[in-house]
mmCIF file of the N, C-alpha and C atoms, coordinates in Angstrom:
data_MODEL
# 
_entry.id   MODEL 
# 
loop_
_atom_site.group_PDB 
_atom_site.id 
_atom_site.type_symbol 
_atom_site.label_atom_id 
_atom_site.label_alt_id 
_atom_site.label_comp_id 
_atom_site.label_asym_id 
_atom_site.label_entity_id 
_atom_site.label_seq_id 
_atom_site.pdbx_PDB_ins_code 
_atom_site.Cartn_x 
_atom_site.Cartn_y 
_atom_site.Cartn_z 
_atom_site.occupancy 
_atom_site.B_iso_or_equiv 
_atom_site.pdbx_formal_charge 
_atom_site.auth_seq_id 
_atom_site.auth_comp_id 
_atom_site.auth_asym_id 
_atom_site.auth_atom_id 
_atom_site.pdbx_PDB_model_num 
ATOM 1   N N  . MET A 1 1  ? 115.003 80.163 102.199 1.00 0.00 ? 1  MET A N  1 
ATOM 2   C CA . MET A 1 1  ? 114.857 79.317 101.038 1.00 0.00 ? 1  MET A CA 1 
ATOM 3   C C  . MET A 1 1  ? 115.217 77.882 101.397 1.00 0.00 ? 1  MET A C  1 
ATOM 4   N N  . GLY A 1 2  ? 116.268 77.694 102.146 1.00 0.00 ? 2  GLY A N  1 
ATOM 5   C CA . GLY A 1 2  ? 116.678 76.354 102.548 1.00 0.00 ? 2  GLY A CA 1 
ATOM 6   C C  . GLY A 1 2  ? 115.625 75.655 103.382 1.00 0.00 ? 2  GLY A C  1 
ATOM 7   N N  . LYS A 1 3  ? 114.984 76.422 104.254 1.00 0.00 ? 3  LYS A N  1 
ATOM 8   C CA . LYS A 1 3  ? 113.923 75.860 105.093 1.00 0.00 ? 3  LYS A CA 1 
ATOM 9   C C  . LYS A 1 3  ? 112.760 75.388 104.227 1.00 0.00 ? 3  LYS A C  1 
ATOM 10  N N  . ALA A 1 4  ? 112.399 76.172 103.225 1.00 0.00 ? 4  ALA A N  1 
ATOM 11  C CA . ALA A 1 4  ? 111.301 75.810 102.324 1.00 0.00 ? 4  ALA A CA 1 
ATOM 12  C C  . ALA A 1 4  ? 111.633 74.538 101.557 1.00 0.00 ? 4  ALA A C  1 
ATOM 13  N N  . VAL A 1 5  ? 112.867 74.405 101.124 1.00 0.00 ? 5  VAL A N  1 
ATOM 14  C CA . VAL A 1 5  ? 113.280 73.197 100.408 1.00 0.00 ? 5  VAL A CA 1 
ATOM 15  C C  . VAL A 1 5  ? 113.179 71.989 101.324 1.00 0.00 ? 5  VAL A C  1 
ATOM 16  N N  . GLY A 1 6  ? 113.576 72.144 102.566 1.00 0.00 ? 6  GLY A N  1 
ATOM 17  C CA . GLY A 1 6  ? 113.484 71.047 103.530 1.00 0.00 ? 6  GLY A CA 1 
ATOM 18  C C  . GLY A 1 6  ? 112.046 70.624 103.760 1.00 0.00 ? 6  GLY A C  1 
ATOM 19  N N  . VAL A 1 7  ? 111.150 71.587 103.876 1.00 0.00 ? 7  VAL A N  1 
ATOM 20  C CA . VAL A 1 7  ? 109.734 71.276 104.066 1.00 0.00 ? 7  VAL A CA 1 
ATOM 21  C C  . VAL A 1 7  ? 109.197 70.555 102.848 1.00 0.00 ? 7  VAL A C  1 
ATOM 22  N N  . LEU A 1 8  ? 109.536 71.031 101.662 1.00 0.00 ? 8  LEU A N  1 
ATOM 23  C CA . LEU A 1 8  ? 109.056 70.398 100.446 1.00 0.00 ? 8  LEU A CA 1 
ATOM 24  C C  . LEU A 1 8  ? 109.562 68.960 100.335 1.00 0.00 ? 8  LEU A C  1 
ATOM 25  N N  . LYS A 1 9  ? 110.810 68.716 100.682 1.00 0.00 ? 9  LYS A N  1 
ATOM 26  C CA . LYS A 1 9  ? 111.349 67.357 100.632 1.00 0.00 ? 9  LYS A CA 1 
ATOM 27  C C  . LYS A 1 9  ? 110.593 66.448 101.592 1.00 0.00 ? 9  LYS A C  1 
ATOM 28  N N  . GLU A 1 10 ? 110.297 66.958 102.780 1.00 0.00 ? 10 GLU A N  1 
ATOM 29  C CA . GLU A 1 10 ? 109.573 66.176 103.779 1.00 0.00 ? 10 GLU A CA 1 
ATOM 30  C C  . GLU A 1 10 ? 108.171 65.836 103.279 1.00 0.00 ? 10 GLU A C  1 
ATOM 31  N N  . LEU A 1 11 ? 107.514 66.818 102.715 1.00 0.00 ? 11 LEU A N  1 
ATOM 32  C CA . LEU A 1 11 ? 106.147 66.612 102.244 1.00 0.00 ? 11 LEU A CA 1 
ATOM 33  C C  . LEU A 1 11 ? 106.085 65.759 100.982 1.00 0.00 ? 11 LEU A C  1 
ATOM 34  N N  . SER A 1 12 ? 107.121 65.784 100.177 1.00 0.00 ? 12 SER A N  1 
ATOM 35  C CA . SER A 1 12 ? 107.090 65.055 98.913  1.00 0.00 ? 12 SER A CA 1 
ATOM 36  C C  . SER A 1 12 ? 107.107 63.545 99.109  1.00 0.00 ? 12 SER A C  1 
ATOM 37  N N  . ALA A 1 13 ? 107.364 63.081 100.306 1.00 0.00 ? 13 ALA A N  1 
ATOM 38  C CA . ALA A 1 13 ? 107.348 61.649 100.584 1.00 0.00 ? 13 ALA A CA 1 
ATOM 39  C C  . ALA A 1 13 ? 105.939 61.078 100.403 1.00 0.00 ? 13 ALA A C  1 
ATOM 40  N N  . ASP A 1 14 ? 104.920 61.881 100.616 1.00 0.00 ? 14 ASP A N  1 
ATOM 41  C CA . ASP A 1 14 ? 103.536 61.461 100.458 1.00 0.00 ? 14 ASP A CA 1 
ATOM 42  C C  . ASP A 1 14 ? 102.940 62.249 99.292  1.00 0.00 ? 14 ASP A C  1 
ATOM 43  N N  . GLU A 1 15 ? 102.547 61.569 98.243  1.00 0.00 ? 15 GLU A N  1 
ATOM 44  C CA . GLU A 1 15 ? 102.057 62.221 97.027  1.00 0.00 ? 15 GLU A CA 1 
ATOM 45  C C  . GLU A 1 15 ? 100.878 63.157 97.300  1.00 0.00 ? 15 GLU A C  1 
ATOM 46  N N  . ARG A 1 16 ? 99.880  62.699 98.051  1.00 0.00 ? 16 ARG A N  1 
ATOM 47  C CA . ARG A 1 16 ? 98.716  63.545 98.330  1.00 0.00 ? 16 ARG A CA 1 
ATOM 48  C C  . ARG A 1 16 ? 99.114  64.795 99.101  1.00 0.00 ? 16 ARG A C  1 
ATOM 49  N N  . THR A 1 17 ? 99.984  64.632 100.065 1.00 0.00 ? 17 THR A N  1 
ATOM 50  C CA . THR A 1 17 ? 100.423 65.767 100.868 1.00 0.00 ? 17 THR A CA 1 
ATOM 51  C C  . THR A 1 17 ? 101.215 66.741 100.005 1.00 0.00 ? 17 THR A C  1 
ATOM 52  N N  . ARG A 1 18 ? 102.067 66.217 99.152  1.00 0.00 ? 18 ARG A N  1 
ATOM 53  C CA . ARG A 1 18 ? 102.859 67.060 98.256  1.00 0.00 ? 18 ARG A CA 1 
ATOM 54  C C  . ARG A 1 18 ? 101.952 67.856 97.321  1.00 0.00 ? 18 ARG A C  1 
ATOM 55  N N  . LEU A 1 19 ? 100.943 67.210 96.749  1.00 0.00 ? 19 LEU A N  1 
ATOM 56  C CA . LEU A 1 19 ? 100.021 67.909 95.854  1.00 0.00 ? 19 LEU A CA 1 
ATOM 57  C C  . LEU A 1 19 ? 99.252  68.996 96.592  1.00 0.00 ? 19 LEU A C  1 
ATOM 58  N N  . LEU A 1 20 ? 98.831  68.704 97.817  1.00 0.00 ? 20 LEU A N  1 
ATOM 59  C CA . LEU A 1 20 ? 98.124  69.701 98.613  1.00 0.00 ? 20 LEU A CA 1 
ATOM 60  C C  . LEU A 1 20 ? 99.032  70.893 98.909  1.00 0.00 ? 20 LEU A C  1 
ATOM 61  N N  . TYR A 1 21 ? 100.278 70.623 99.253  1.00 0.00 ? 21 TYR A N  1 
ATOM 62  C CA . TYR A 1 21 ? 101.237 71.684 99.523  1.00 0.00 ? 21 TYR A CA 1 
ATOM 63  C C  . TYR A 1 21 ? 101.433 72.563 98.287  1.00 0.00 ? 21 TYR A C  1 
ATOM 64  N N  . GLU A 1 22 ? 101.590 71.926 97.128  1.00 0.00 ? 22 GLU A N  1 
ATOM 65  C CA . GLU A 1 22 ? 101.771 72.683 95.902  1.00 0.00 ? 22 GLU A CA 1 
ATOM 66  C C  . GLU A 1 22 ? 100.543 73.536 95.590  1.00 0.00 ? 22 GLU A C  1 
ATOM 67  N N  . GLU A 1 23 ? 99.367  72.987 95.814  1.00 0.00 ? 23 GLU A N  1 
ATOM 68  C CA . GLU A 1 23 ? 98.130  73.742 95.585  1.00 0.00 ? 23 GLU A CA 1 
ATOM 69  C C  . GLU A 1 23 ? 98.045  74.943 96.523  1.00 0.00 ? 23 GLU A C  1 
ATOM 70  N N  . ARG A 1 24 ? 98.424  74.731 97.772  1.00 0.00 ? 24 ARG A N  1 
ATOM 71  C CA . ARG A 1 24 ? 98.412  75.834 98.742  1.00 0.00 ? 24 ARG A CA 1 
ATOM 72  C C  . ARG A 1 24 ? 99.345  76.951 98.300  1.00 0.00 ? 24 ARG A C  1 
ATOM 73  N N  . GLU A 1 25 ? 100.543 76.587 97.884  1.00 0.00 ? 25 GLU A N  1 
ATOM 74  C CA . GLU A 1 25 ? 101.502 77.591 97.459  1.00 0.00 ? 25 GLU A CA 1 
ATOM 75  C C  . GLU A 1 25 ? 101.017 78.333 96.220  1.00 0.00 ? 25 GLU A C  1 
ATOM 76  N N  . LYS A 1 26 ? 100.414 77.611 95.288  1.00 0.00 ? 26 LYS A N  1 
ATOM 77  C CA . LYS A 1 26 ? 99.870  78.242 94.091  1.00 0.00 ? 26 LYS A CA 1 
ATOM 78  C C  . LYS A 1 26 ? 98.765  79.225 94.472  1.00 0.00 ? 26 LYS A C  1 
ATOM 79  N N  . ALA A 1 27 ? 97.869  78.800 95.343  1.00 0.00 ? 27 ALA A N  1 
ATOM 80  C CA . ALA A 1 27 ? 96.774  79.669 95.776  1.00 0.00 ? 27 ALA A CA 1 
ATOM 81  C C  . ALA A 1 27 ? 97.330  80.912 96.468  1.00 0.00 ? 27 ALA A C  1 
ATOM 82  N N  . ARG A 1 28 ? 98.331  80.727 97.306  1.00 0.00 ? 28 ARG A N  1 
ATOM 83  C CA . ARG A 1 28 ? 98.935  81.855 98.008  1.00 0.00 ? 28 ARG A CA 1 
ATOM 84  C C  . ARG A 1 28 ? 99.523  82.859 97.023  1.00 0.00 ? 28 ARG A C  1 
ATOM 85  N N  . ARG A 1 29 ? 100.256 82.365 96.034  1.00 0.00 ? 29 ARG A N  1 
ATOM 86  C CA . ARG A 1 29 ? 100.864 83.263 95.048  1.00 0.00 ? 29 ARG A CA 1 
ATOM 87  C C  . ARG A 1 29 ? 99.800  83.957 94.200  1.00 0.00 ? 29 ARG A C  1 
ATOM 88  N N  . ASP A 1 30 ? 98.805  83.205 93.768  1.00 0.00 ? 30 ASP A N  1 
ATOM 89  C CA . ASP A 1 30 ? 97.737  83.775 92.935  1.00 0.00 ? 30 ASP A CA 1 
ATOM 90  C C  . ASP A 1 30 ? 96.995  84.886 93.673  1.00 0.00 ? 30 ASP A C  1 
ATOM 91  N N  . ILE A 1 31 ? 96.612  84.600 94.889  1.00 0.00 ? 31 ILE A N  1 
ATOM 92  C CA . ILE A 1 31 ? 95.850  85.590 95.655  1.00 0.00 ? 31 ILE A CA 1 
ATOM 93  C C  . ILE A 1 31 ? 96.718  86.802 95.977  1.00 0.00 ? 31 ILE A C  1 
ATOM 94  N N  . ALA A 1 32 ? 97.956  86.572 96.338  1.00 0.00 ? 32 ALA A N  1 
ATOM 95  C CA . ALA A 1 32 ? 98.857  87.691 96.649  1.00 0.00 ? 32 ALA A CA 1 
ATOM 96  C C  . ALA A 1 32 ? 99.031  88.596 95.433  1.00 0.00 ? 32 ALA A C  1 
ATOM 97  N N  . SER A 1 33 ? 99.133  88.010 94.256  1.00 0.00 ? 33 SER A N  1 
ATOM 98  C CA . SER A 1 33 ? 99.317  88.839 93.065  1.00 0.00 ? 33 SER A CA 1 
ATOM 99  C C  . SER A 1 33 ? 98.043  89.590 92.708  1.00 0.00 ? 33 SER A C  1 
ATOM 100 N N  . MET A 1 34 ? 96.880  89.015 93.003  1.00 0.00 ? 34 MET A N  1 
ATOM 101 C CA . MET A 1 34 ? 95.622  89.681 92.685  1.00 0.00 ? 34 MET A CA 1 
ATOM 102 C C  . MET A 1 34 ? 95.366  90.888 93.582  1.00 0.00 ? 34 MET A C  1 
ATOM 103 N N  . ILE A 1 35 ? 95.771  90.789 94.838  1.00 0.00 ? 35 ILE A N  1 
ATOM 104 C CA . ILE A 1 35 ? 95.419  91.871 95.757  1.00 0.00 ? 35 ILE A CA 1 
ATOM 105 C C  . ILE A 1 35 ? 96.579  92.796 96.083  1.00 0.00 ? 35 ILE A C  1 
ATOM 106 N N  . GLY A 1 36 ? 97.710  92.545 95.501  1.00 0.00 ? 36 GLY A N  1 
ATOM 107 C CA . GLY A 1 36 ? 98.850  93.459 95.638  1.00 0.00 ? 36 GLY A CA 1 
ATOM 108 C C  . GLY A 1 36 ? 99.241  93.731 97.067  1.00 0.00 ? 36 GLY A C  1 
ATOM 109 N N  . GLY A 1 37 ? 99.065  94.953 97.523  1.00 0.00 ? 37 GLY A N  1 
ATOM 110 C CA . GLY A 1 37 ? 99.513  95.387 98.839  1.00 0.00 ? 37 GLY A CA 1 
ATOM 111 C C  . GLY A 1 37 ? 98.824  94.707 99.994  1.00 0.00 ? 37 GLY A C  1 
ATOM 112 N N  . ALA A 1 38 ? 97.691  94.110 99.764  1.00 0.00 ? 38 ALA A N  1 
ATOM 113 C CA . ALA A 1 38 ? 96.952  93.445 100.841 1.00 0.00 ? 38 ALA A CA 1 
ATOM 114 C C  . ALA A 1 38 ? 97.320  91.967 100.890 1.00 0.00 ? 38 ALA A C  1 
ATOM 115 N N  . GLU A 1 39 ? 98.571  91.644 100.649 1.00 0.00 ? 39 GLU A N  1 
ATOM 116 C CA . GLU A 1 39 ? 99.027  90.259 100.560 1.00 0.00 ? 39 GLU A CA 1 
ATOM 117 C C  . GLU A 1 39 ? 98.700  89.440 101.795 1.00 0.00 ? 39 GLU A C  1 
ATOM 118 N N  . ARG A 1 40 ? 98.840  90.015 102.954 1.00 0.00 ? 40 ARG A N  1 
ATOM 119 C CA . ARG A 1 40 ? 98.615  89.254 104.190 1.00 0.00 ? 40 ARG A CA 1 
ATOM 120 C C  . ARG A 1 40 ? 97.206  88.669 104.228 1.00 0.00 ? 40 ARG A C  1 
ATOM 121 N N  . GLY A 1 41 ? 96.210  89.474 103.902 1.00 0.00 ? 41 GLY A N  1 
ATOM 122 C CA . GLY A 1 41 ? 94.838  88.990 103.863 1.00 0.00 ? 41 GLY A CA 1 
ATOM 123 C C  . GLY A 1 41 ? 94.641  87.949 102.774 1.00 0.00 ? 41 GLY A C  1 
ATOM 124 N N  . GLY A 1 42 ? 95.334  88.131 101.662 1.00 0.00 ? 42 GLY A N  1 
ATOM 125 C CA . GLY A 1 42 ? 95.240  87.185 100.554 1.00 0.00 ? 42 GLY A CA 1 
ATOM 126 C C  . GLY A 1 42 ? 95.820  85.834 100.903 1.00 0.00 ? 42 GLY A C  1 
ATOM 127 N N  . ILE A 1 43 ? 96.898  85.845 101.623 1.00 0.00 ? 43 ILE A N  1 
ATOM 128 C CA . ILE A 1 43 ? 97.506  84.582 102.044 1.00 0.00 ? 43 ILE A CA 1 
ATOM 129 C C  . ILE A 1 43 ? 96.550  83.842 102.963 1.00 0.00 ? 43 ILE A C  1 
ATOM 130 N N  . GLN A 1 44 ? 95.950  84.540 103.891 1.00 0.00 ? 44 GLN A N  1 
ATOM 131 C CA . GLN A 1 44 ? 95.004  83.903 104.810 1.00 0.00 ? 44 GLN A CA 1 
ATOM 132 C C  . GLN A 1 44 ? 93.834  83.310 104.034 1.00 0.00 ? 44 GLN A C  1 
ATOM 133 N N  . LYS A 1 45 ? 93.340  84.048 103.048 1.00 0.00 ? 45 LYS A N  1 
ATOM 134 C CA . LYS A 1 45 ? 92.237  83.543 102.232 1.00 0.00 ? 45 LYS A CA 1 
ATOM 135 C C  . LYS A 1 45 ? 92.672  82.282 101.487 1.00 0.00 ? 45 LYS A C  1 
ATOM 136 N N  . GLY A 1 46 ? 93.882  82.284 100.962 1.00 0.00 ? 46 GLY A N  1 
ATOM 137 C CA . GLY A 1 46 ? 94.406  81.106 100.264 1.00 0.00 ? 46 GLY A CA 1 
ATOM 138 C C  . GLY A 1 46 ? 94.535  79.902 101.191 1.00 0.00 ? 46 GLY A C  1 
ATOM 139 N N  . ILE A 1 47 ? 94.947  80.157 102.416 1.00 0.00 ? 47 ILE A N  1 
ATOM 140 C CA . ILE A 1 47 ? 95.067  79.078 103.397 1.00 0.00 ? 47 ILE A CA 1 
ATOM 141 C C  . ILE A 1 47 ? 93.695  78.477 103.689 1.00 0.00 ? 47 ILE A C  1 
ATOM 142 N N  . ILE A 1 48 ? 92.702  79.319 103.822 1.00 0.00 ? 48 ILE A N  1 
ATOM 143 C CA . ILE A 1 48 ? 91.344  78.832 104.098 1.00 0.00 ? 48 ILE A CA 1 
ATOM 144 C C  . ILE A 1 48 ? 90.817  78.022 102.914 1.00 0.00 ? 48 ILE A C  1 
ATOM 145 N N  . ILE A 1 49 ? 91.043  78.510 101.707 1.00 0.00 ? 49 ILE A N  1 
ATOM 146 C CA . ILE A 1 49 ? 90.622  77.775 100.510 1.00 0.00 ? 49 ILE A CA 1 
ATOM 147 C C  . ILE A 1 49 ? 91.317  76.424 100.463 1.00 0.00 ? 49 ILE A C  1 
ATOM 148 N N  . THR A 1 50 ? 92.598  76.405 100.743 1.00 0.00 ? 50 THR A N  1 
ATOM 149 C CA . THR A 1 50 ? 93.355  75.152 100.734 1.00 0.00 ? 50 THR A CA 1 
ATOM 150 C C  . THR A 1 50 ? 92.825  74.191 101.784 1.00 0.00 ? 50 THR A C  1 
ATOM 151 N N  . ALA A 1 51 ? 92.549  74.691 102.979 1.00 0.00 ? 51 ALA A N  1 
ATOM 152 C CA . ALA A 1 51 ? 92.011  73.825 104.036 1.00 0.00 ? 51 ALA A CA 1 
ATOM 153 C C  . ALA A 1 51 ? 90.671  73.228 103.612 1.00 0.00 ? 51 ALA A C  1 
ATOM 154 N N  . ARG A 1 52 ? 89.822  74.034 103.014 1.00 0.00 ? 52 ARG A N  1 
ATOM 155 C CA . ARG A 1 52 ? 88.520  73.524 102.547 1.00 0.00 ? 52 ARG A CA 1 
ATOM 156 C C  . ARG A 1 52 ? 88.703  72.473 101.469 1.00 0.00 ? 52 ARG A C  1 
ATOM 157 N N  . ASN A 1 53 ? 89.637  72.703 100.558 1.00 0.00 ? 53 ASN A N  1 
ATOM 158 C CA . ASN A 1 53 ? 89.921  71.705 99.520  1.00 0.00 ? 53 ASN A CA 1 
ATOM 159 C C  . ASN A 1 53 ? 90.441  70.411 100.139 1.00 0.00 ? 53 ASN A C  1 
ATOM 160 N N  . ALA A 1 54 ? 91.309  70.540 101.123 1.00 0.00 ? 54 ALA A N  1 
ATOM 161 C CA . ALA A 1 54 ? 91.868  69.358 101.788 1.00 0.00 ? 54 ALA A CA 1 
ATOM 162 C C  . ALA A 1 54 ? 90.774  68.575 102.500 1.00 0.00 ? 54 ALA A C  1 
ATOM 163 N N  . ILE A 1 55 ? 89.860  69.267 103.143 1.00 0.00 ? 55 ILE A N  1 
ATOM 164 C CA . ILE A 1 55 ? 88.740  68.604 103.814 1.00 0.00 ? 55 ILE A CA 1 
ATOM 165 C C  . ILE A 1 55 ? 87.917  67.842 102.781 1.00 0.00 ? 55 ILE A C  1 
ATOM 166 N N  . ALA A 1 56 ? 87.641  68.482 101.661 1.00 0.00 ? 56 ALA A N  1 
ATOM 167 C CA . ALA A 1 56 ? 86.858  67.845 100.602 1.00 0.00 ? 56 ALA A CA 1 
ATOM 168 C C  . ALA A 1 56 ? 87.566  66.616 100.035 1.00 0.00 ? 56 ALA A C  1 
ATOM 169 N N  . MET A 1 57 ? 88.904  66.641 100.050 1.00 0.00 ? 57 MET A N  1 
ATOM 170 C CA . MET A 1 57 ? 89.688  65.508 99.554  1.00 0.00 ? 57 MET A CA 1 
ATOM 171 C C  . MET A 1 57 ? 89.791  64.382 100.576 1.00 0.00 ? 57 MET A C  1 
ATOM 172 N N  . GLY A 1 58 ? 89.308  64.635 101.788 1.00 0.00 ? 58 GLY A N  1 
ATOM 173 C CA . GLY A 1 58 ? 89.357  63.620 102.830 1.00 0.00 ? 58 GLY A CA 1 
ATOM 174 C C  . GLY A 1 58 ? 90.694  63.525 103.537 1.00 0.00 ? 58 GLY A C  1 
ATOM 175 N N  . ILE A 1 59 ? 91.501  64.558 103.452 1.00 0.00 ? 59 ILE A N  1 
ATOM 176 C CA . ILE A 1 59 ? 92.808  64.553 104.116 1.00 0.00 ? 59 ILE A CA 1 
ATOM 177 C C  . ILE A 1 59 ? 92.584  64.751 105.614 1.00 0.00 ? 59 ILE A C  1 
ATOM 178 N N  . ASP A 1 60 ? 93.348  64.016 106.397 1.00 0.00 ? 60 ASP A N  1 
ATOM 179 C CA . ASP A 1 60 ? 93.140  64.037 107.845 1.00 0.00 ? 60 ASP A CA 1 
ATOM 180 C C  . ASP A 1 60 ? 93.482  65.403 108.445 1.00 0.00 ? 60 ASP A C  1 
ATOM 181 N N  . THR A 1 61 ? 92.845  65.676 109.557 1.00 0.00 ? 61 THR A N  1 
ATOM 182 C CA . THR A 1 61 ? 92.967  66.975 110.227 1.00 0.00 ? 61 THR A CA 1 
ATOM 183 C C  . THR A 1 61 ? 94.410  67.290 110.599 1.00 0.00 ? 61 THR A C  1 
ATOM 184 N N  . GLU A 1 62 ? 95.160  66.316 111.087 1.00 0.00 ? 62 GLU A N  1 
ATOM 185 C CA . GLU A 1 62 ? 96.554  66.562 111.488 1.00 0.00 ? 62 GLU A CA 1 
ATOM 186 C C  . GLU A 1 62 ? 97.383  67.074 110.317 1.00 0.00 ? 62 GLU A C  1 
ATOM 187 N N  . THR A 1 63 ? 97.192  66.488 109.137 1.00 0.00 ? 63 THR A N  1 
ATOM 188 C CA . THR A 1 63 ? 97.940  66.927 107.955 1.00 0.00 ? 63 THR A CA 1 
ATOM 189 C C  . THR A 1 63 ? 97.533  68.343 107.565 1.00 0.00 ? 63 THR A C  1 
ATOM 190 N N  . ILE A 1 64 ? 96.250  68.640 107.635 1.00 0.00 ? 64 ILE A N  1 
ATOM 191 C CA . ILE A 1 64 ? 95.772  69.980 107.300 1.00 0.00 ? 64 ILE A CA 1 
ATOM 192 C C  . ILE A 1 64 ? 96.366  71.007 108.267 1.00 0.00 ? 64 ILE A C  1 
ATOM 193 N N  . ILE A 1 65 ? 96.439  70.660 109.537 1.00 0.00 ? 65 ILE A N  1 
ATOM 194 C CA . ILE A 1 65 ? 97.042  71.555 110.534 1.00 0.00 ? 65 ILE A CA 1 
ATOM 195 C C  . ILE A 1 65 ? 98.493  71.848 110.163 1.00 0.00 ? 65 ILE A C  1 
ATOM 196 N N  . LYS A 1 66 ? 99.244  70.804 109.798 1.00 0.00 ? 66 LYS A N  1 
ATOM 197 C CA . LYS A 1 66 ? 100.657 70.977 109.448 1.00 0.00 ? 66 LYS A CA 1 
ATOM 198 C C  . LYS A 1 66 ? 100.833 71.835 108.205 1.00 0.00 ? 66 LYS A C  1 
ATOM 199 N N  . LEU A 1 67 ? 99.962  71.652 107.223 1.00 0.00 ? 67 LEU A N  1 
ATOM 200 C CA . LEU A 1 67 ? 100.108 72.379 105.966 1.00 0.00 ? 67 LEU A CA 1 
ATOM 201 C C  . LEU A 1 67 ? 99.651  73.831 106.046 1.00 0.00 ? 67 LEU A C  1 
ATOM 202 N N  . THR A 1 68 ? 98.624  74.091 106.817 1.00 0.00 ? 68 THR A N  1 
ATOM 203 C CA . THR A 1 68 ? 98.034  75.426 106.811 1.00 0.00 ? 68 THR A CA 1 
ATOM 204 C C  . THR A 1 68 ? 98.402  76.277 108.012 1.00 0.00 ? 68 THR A C  1 
ATOM 205 N N  . GLY A 1 69 ? 98.757  75.640 109.125 1.00 0.00 ? 69 GLY A N  1 
ATOM 206 C CA . GLY A 1 69 ? 99.010  76.393 110.338 1.00 0.00 ? 69 GLY A CA 1 
ATOM 207 C C  . GLY A 1 69 ? 97.734  76.775 111.068 1.00 0.00 ? 69 GLY A C  1 
ATOM 208 N N  . LEU A 1 70 ? 96.589  76.344 110.547 1.00 0.00 ? 70 LEU A N  1 
ATOM 209 C CA . LEU A 1 70 ? 95.322  76.620 111.222 1.00 0.00 ? 70 LEU A CA 1 
ATOM 210 C C  . LEU A 1 70 ? 95.200  75.735 112.457 1.00 0.00 ? 70 LEU A C  1 
ATOM 211 N N  . SER A 1 71 ? 94.384  76.159 113.398 1.00 0.00 ? 71 SER A N  1 
ATOM 212 C CA . SER A 1 71 ? 94.171  75.355 114.595 1.00 0.00 ? 71 SER A CA 1 
ATOM 213 C C  . SER A 1 71 ? 93.163  74.238 114.304 1.00 0.00 ? 71 SER A C  1 
ATOM 214 N N  . ARG A 1 72 ? 93.163  73.245 115.156 1.00 0.00 ? 72 ARG A N  1 
ATOM 215 C CA . ARG A 1 72 ? 92.208  72.137 115.032 1.00 0.00 ? 72 ARG A CA 1 
ATOM 216 C C  . ARG A 1 72 ? 90.774  72.689 115.052 1.00 0.00 ? 72 ARG A C  1 
ATOM 217 N N  . GLU A 1 73 ? 90.527  73.636 115.937 1.00 0.00 ? 73 GLU A N  1 
ATOM 218 C CA . GLU A 1 73 ? 89.186  74.216 116.066 1.00 0.00 ? 73 GLU A CA 1 
ATOM 219 C C  . GLU A 1 73 ? 88.761  74.916 114.763 1.00 0.00 ? 73 GLU A C  1 
ATOM 220 N N  . GLU A 1 74 ? 89.687  75.668 114.165 1.00 0.00 ? 74 GLU A N  1 
ATOM 221 C CA . GLU A 1 74 ? 89.349  76.347 112.907 1.00 0.00 ? 74 GLU A CA 1 
ATOM 222 C C  . GLU A 1 74 ? 89.004  75.346 111.816 1.00 0.00 ? 74 GLU A C  1 
ATOM 223 N N  . ILE A 1 75 ? 89.757  74.269 111.751 1.00 0.00 ? 75 ILE A N  1 
ATOM 224 C CA . ILE A 1 75 ? 89.493  73.246 110.732 1.00 0.00 ? 75 ILE A CA 1 
ATOM 225 C C  . ILE A 1 75 ? 88.175  72.543 111.005 1.00 0.00 ? 75 ILE A C  1 
ATOM 226 N N  . GLU A 1 76 ? 87.947  72.176 112.243 1.00 0.00 ? 76 GLU A N  1 
ATOM 227 C CA . GLU A 1 76 ? 86.700  71.492 112.590 1.00 0.00 ? 76 GLU A CA 1 
ATOM 228 C C  . GLU A 1 76 ? 85.494  72.381 112.296 1.00 0.00 ? 76 GLU A C  1 
ATOM 229 N N  . ASN A 1 77 ? 85.617  73.682 112.484 1.00 0.00 ? 77 ASN A N  1 
ATOM 230 C CA . ASN A 1 77 ? 84.521  74.610 112.185 1.00 0.00 ? 77 ASN A CA 1 
ATOM 231 C C  . ASN A 1 77 ? 84.222  74.682 110.689 1.00 0.00 ? 77 ASN A C  1 
ATOM 232 N N  . MET A 1 78 ? 85.190  74.345 109.861 1.00 0.00 ? 78 MET A N  1 
ATOM 233 C CA . MET A 1 78 ? 84.990  74.354 108.407 1.00 0.00 ? 78 MET A CA 1 
ATOM 234 C C  . MET A 1 78 ? 84.249  73.118 107.926 1.00 0.00 ? 78 MET A C  1 
ATOM 235 N N  . LYS A 1 79 ? 84.300  72.065 108.724 1.00 0.00 ? 79 LYS A N  1 
ATOM 236 C CA . LYS A 1 79 ? 83.685  70.792 108.301 1.00 0.00 ? 79 LYS A CA 1 
ATOM 237 C C  . LYS A 1 79 ? 82.184  70.862 108.365 1.00 0.00 ? 79 LYS A C  1 
# 
């Protein structure tokens, strides 16, 4: 929990990054609750949705990598 708070504080310095982080977390929770026991797959789906949204918002690749944990190649393939 402490680690998550630290990450949120770091990200909250930039409004766009903070909003993207919050959207990612919301998507992760929503998908996890919809699919129940298959949470792992749901989280991955939420991460992909978030990355696509970030690309559409024009957020730079480095920030998307930090927020999603996806590789540069995975993000570039989405573009």
